[in-house]
N, C-alpha and C positions, 0 to 999 in steps of 0.2 A: 511579554509577547504581545505585539499589536492585535487588536481585536479581530482584523482581515484574516492573520495567520491562525487564529483560533477556528474561526469560522470555516476556513478552507479545511483545516484538520478533520473537523468533524465532518465535512463532505468527503475526504478522502477515506476515514474510517468506515463510512456508509459504503462507499463503492468498494473497498476490500471485503467488507463482510457479506457481500453478494456473492461471492467468490467461495469455492468448498475448500477454503485452507483454514488452518489452524493458526490465530493470531495471538494466541495466550503468550508466546515468547517473543513477540513484535513489538517495535517502538515506532512510532510514526512521529514525526516533527515536520513542519513547515516554518520555513524562516524566508522571508521576504518573497513568496510565490515558489520557492524550492522546495520540493517535498524529498524528504530523508524516510526511507523505510529500511530498520536496521532488526537485527535480532536473528532467530530461528524461524525459518516458515516450514511448516509440513501439512501434507493433507490432513483433512477432517477425517476422525475415525470412520472407516466403513466407505469412503468414498474415493477410491483411486483415481488420482487426478496428477496430470504432467504438471509439476509445480513452478517448473521455468516458462512454460505455455501461459499459466495463469498468471505468472507476473509481468509478461509482456502484455497480456490483455490490459492489466491494470494499468501498466505502464503508459498504454496507448489511449487508454480512456481517459486517465489524469491529464495527460497533455491537451486534450480537447477542451479541457474546462477553462473558462475564464478565470484569469490572475494565477494560473500555473505557469511558471516559466520552463521549469526542469523537474524530472522526478530522477533519483538518485537511489537506487537500490543496491544495499550492502549487506546482504541476508546469507545465512548459513541453510542451505535446502536440504533437510531431512526427508527421507521416503518413510 
């Protein structure tokens, strides 16, 4: 994996961890500037949030970051 993808993945994880979602069953990969978010996503225990809205916020934030060409979210949403 190119070093640029590794650095972008770290940045993506930092941004995702700012949201109130449980990422323990989620995988994040960055390949040539394309972010892939896969797995199961659910709210953090005790924090009722709209996961779909949170994912759209994450997508919008990431697309504004330098070097990110696209964000593909292929995840199962649990409440």
